[in-house]
C-alpha positions, -999 to +999 in steps of 0.1 A: -545+199-570-577+209-561-564+197-524-535+220-527-557+247-544-577+246-505-552+235-484-531+273-496-568+290-496-569+279-459-534+290-446-540+328-468-574+328-440-554+315-408-527+337-418-549+366-421-568+364-388-540+354-371-523+379-376-555+407-379-576+387-345-563+416-319-579+447-341-609+424-341-608+423-299-600+461-304-636+465-320-653+446-292-633+459-264-639+499-281-673+494-271-673+491-235-640+510-228-653+548-222-622+570-224-603+578-192-607+621-178-580+638-174-569+668-154-538+691-162-517+705-137-503+734-153-511+754-190-480+746-210-464+769-236-468+760-274-463+763-313-483+753-342-468+744-371-481+744-402-467+733-431-488+751-463-482+748-498-506+772-518-529+775-492-545+806-491-585+798-494-584+771-461-555+790-443-575+814-422-605+789-416-576+769-392-558+803-380-594+819-370-600+783-350-567+784-332-578+822-322-606+812-307-594+783-289-605+782-248-567+786-242-545+817-232-535+831-266-503+843-249-497+809-246-498+801-283-474+813-309-482+799-350-457+798-372-465+793-408-438+777-434-448+787-468-435+758-489-428+768-524-456+786-527-467+803-557-498+825-547-499+851-517-503+821-495-475+842-471-487+874-472-527+860-463-513+841-433-491+875-419-525+896-426-536+869-399-510+881-376-486+847-375-454+843-380-440+836-416-414+813-426-410+811-466-390+779-480-382+778-517-367+745-525-372+718-555-352+691-548-366+686-514-403+684-513-427+673-490-435+685-454-413+663-435-386+690-452-404+717-444-405+709-409-374+701-406-363+739-422-389+752-402-377+734-368-340+750-377-350+787-387-370+785-352-337+772-334-314+799-356-339+821-341-334+812-305-373+803-299-375+769-298-367+761-263-395+785-252-418+761-259-429+734-241-446+717-273-451+717-307-484+714-325-486+702-359-514+705-385-525+708-417-532+739-435-566+725-445-577+715-408-596+733-381-600+728-343-631+725-323-624+753-298-618+728-273-589+708-287-555+730-270-571+721-238-579+688-238-548+678-260-527+697-230-544+678-201-531+643-217-495+661-228-496+674-186-502+637-176-469+626-190-472+616-225-445+632-247-462+627-282-504+632-284-523+622-315-562+635-311-598+626-329-599+628-366-631+636-385-642+652-420-649+686-428-663+671-462-680+636-446-705+638-474-688+652-505-690+618-520-681+582-517-649+588-518-646+616-491-665+591-467-646+566-474-618+591-459-635+596-435-647+562-419-612+555-422-600+580-397-631+574-375-621+541-374-587+545-370-599+570-337-624+547-319-615+510-326-574+514-330-561+542-306-589+547-284-584+509-268-544+512-273-546+540-249-573+525-222-547+496-229-516+511-221-504+508-253-486+530-282-513+548-303-502+559-339-502+591-355-524+594-388-514+624-409-518+655-386-533+672-349-504+659-328-486+673-300-449+665-297-427+675-266-397+695-274-372+671-258-383+648-282-372+676-309-340+684-295-332+651-291-339+643-327-324+672-337-357+691-355-376+672-378-359+637-393-380+615-407-387+623-447-399+593-463-436+597-480-454+591-447-437+611-427-462+603-400-460+565-403-423+570-399-424+595-368-448+569-350-426+536-360-392+560-348-413+575-314-420+538-303-385+521-312-374+548-294-393+540-260-418+566-264-458+557-258-478+580-281-508+589-262-544+600-279-570+625-266-607+612-278-622+650-265-600+672-285-616+673-320-600+678-354-617+683-387-597+676-420-609+678-458-610+649-480-599+645-519-632+639-536-622+630-574-607+595-574-577+602-598-567+623-567-573+600-539-554+571-560-523+591-561-525+605-529-534+567-516-506+556-539-479+575-516-496+562-490-489+525-500-459+533-513-447+552-474-457+519-458-435+500-481-407+523-473-411+525-435-415+482-434-383+480-453-371+512-433-379+501-397-393+462-400-366+447-392-360+468-359-394+461-352-397+424-354-366+426-329-378+446-306-412+426-308-398+389-296-367+403-277-384+426-255-420+409-260-429+446-272-472+450-285-467+481-292-440+471-317-461+441-329-487+462-332-473+490-355-459+462-381-491+457-381-500+489-390-471+491-416-476+457-439-492+455-466-524+435-456-542+440-487-511+414-500-529+389-486-565+393-502-544+399-534-525+369-529-556+350-525-570+366-563-535+361-579-525+322-566-565+314-576-563+332-609-534+313-621-552+282-613-579+291-628-562+298-663-549+264-659-578+248-658-587+264-690-561+255-711-562+219-693-595+201-699-591+173-679-586+189-647-606+223-658-643+203-642-628+206-608-601+232-606-623+263-623-657+258-599-632+258-570-608+289-583-639+308-597-657+306-558-621+312-537-625+345-560-655+353-547-652+340-516-622+366-512-643+395-530-671+388-503-650+383-472-633+420-481-666+439-488-680+423-451-654+428-435-654+465-445-692+468-441-692+454-406-662+476-396-680+508-418-712+504-399-703+495-367-680+526-374-710+551-383-732+533-354-705+544-330-699+578-345-733+587-354-735+622-340-700+630-345-707+625-387-720+657-403-741+644-434-775+634-439-790+605-423-800+586-462-762+594-471-748+576-444-767+548-449-761+550-484-717+553-477-716+520-457-722+502-490-695+522-512-670+525-479-660+479-490-657+495-525-632+522-516-614+496-495-612+474-521-596+498-548-567+497-520-556+464-534-545+472-572-529+504-551-512+484-528-497+461-560-495+495-579-472+513-556-447+483-554-432+489-591-436+524-596-416+552-589-436+579-566-430+615-555-449+638-530-473+658-547-498+689-528-533+680-526-552+708-530-581+722-508-610+738-520-635+728-487-641+767-471-658+763-436-658+775-403-655+758-373-690+774-364-702+750-390-698+713-370-699+729-334-738+741-343 
């Protein structure tokens, strides 16, 4: 029985290493590969799209940062969809000079449906075709003054979908907001940056991306309504043969949750959404990864597959055998120490892997992290704990029915707070 336990634990370790070893290679390459520089021959015309639900406090900051872009303002039009708002978000946006579409639909709820209705409204108004591309932001975002100019460079080079560098407005709030922030900084530096340099497809993460009008027209507007519409759009685009680009010099600041309950609910939705995407597109991704030898498809499979299940499987397997040992005194001296050691080893491996990941991210992005030095160091030790909470979240998401719920945003800052 001891040999079975050791064999299964070894198998789990080998499977995890085999699946995700390429991301370890990414981490090494990211330390040596510098972002490629792009130049634009043309300044394109863009529409900025912002789905917003009761966002009167933070929207003015985003709108102001758009108005201060180092890009011709006559080439930027701003559209906000006030989605089931119960406050005066629409009035605030109108006073700021943006175009507003108010939407009231309690049955079809979520960002995907809001974007769908906004695109339809623009098409009916006959304005869709006058734009070369469409930016999508969340209401709590802030943009660096060169954001649109830098994104335009990558867009003009031929990428029809482009994502950007995602930073945080409130890294130093607590260990939860810092956990989110490190994760997104790690995605930018150690995944999308390397993907871009290796000419494979990047991945969109939530907010701050640009879509070519041709793709919007091909898709009939916005057609992605799963709980994680950003991941669904990424996977669908890759399956359609699109290579998503990444602009490291286009910086966006995003607000992160600070309450654990709010964080739990949000990540529960993300986990459920990943399962939905895997269920809808997993077969097609595997088929293209094998048939067309598409590394981008393999990368997306790893991006949506529940990696935390590998750790959970190890904990569950060893936990069951530990209980067997408790009730079977004959084999207890062998089984209990072995299983307890394996459980401790799994937890330690997750902690150390996350700690190394967080440390590398903090060191390489040190100047981009707006936080006192002491907190930067302290959050290196809490980041692994933040990541380990994904294990029960991933399990709960399997069994719970989850619907989209709005996240309240309260961090009111201006872009000058970060550029200074």
